[in-house]
N, C-alpha and C positions, 0 to 999 in steps of 0.2 A: 796685409793688403797694401800697406804704405810702400812696400818695395815693388808693387805691381800697380802703379797708378792707372794703367790702361784697363785693368780689370774692373775698376769702379768709375770710369769716366762718365757713365750714363746716370750715376746717382745724382738726384736733385737735392734731397734732404733726408735726414734721419727722423723717424717718428719713434719716440720713446714711449713704451707702454708701461714702464715702471720708472720710479724715481731712482736713478743710478748714482746719485751723489753719495750714498752711504756704502757703495761697493768699493772694494780695494782695486778691482780691475774689471773690465768688460772685454771679452774676447770677440773678435770680429770673424765671421764665417761667410764665405762667398758660396751662394747656392746658384748654380747656373743651369740652363736647359729646362727651366720651369715654364710651363705653358700658360701662365696667368700674369696679368698686370692689374687685375681688378681688386685683388685682396692679398693680404700677406701670405707668404708661402707656409704651408703646414710644417709644424715643428715636431711631429710625432716621431719617436724613435731616435731623436738626436740627443747627444749628451748635453747636460745643463738645461737652461731654459732661455727662451727668447725674451729679451727685455726691450727690443726695438727692431725696426726694420727700415730699409731704404725705400724711398719713392723714386721712381725713375723719371728722367726727362721725357718729354713727349716724343722726341726723335730717337729714343733708345731702340 
């Protein structure tokens, strides 16, 4: 995502649901077209596991 800063311009902060300090790496995935802002996006059927999510700015 770092090569596409426009794609994440509405992110306000990252909420970590696990302690990631012991991981070798954390992969970032962009999920768009989701109709919710009130809760984290469902992760069912995705590879790996979600260890955090972004909160969006109020003007997103």
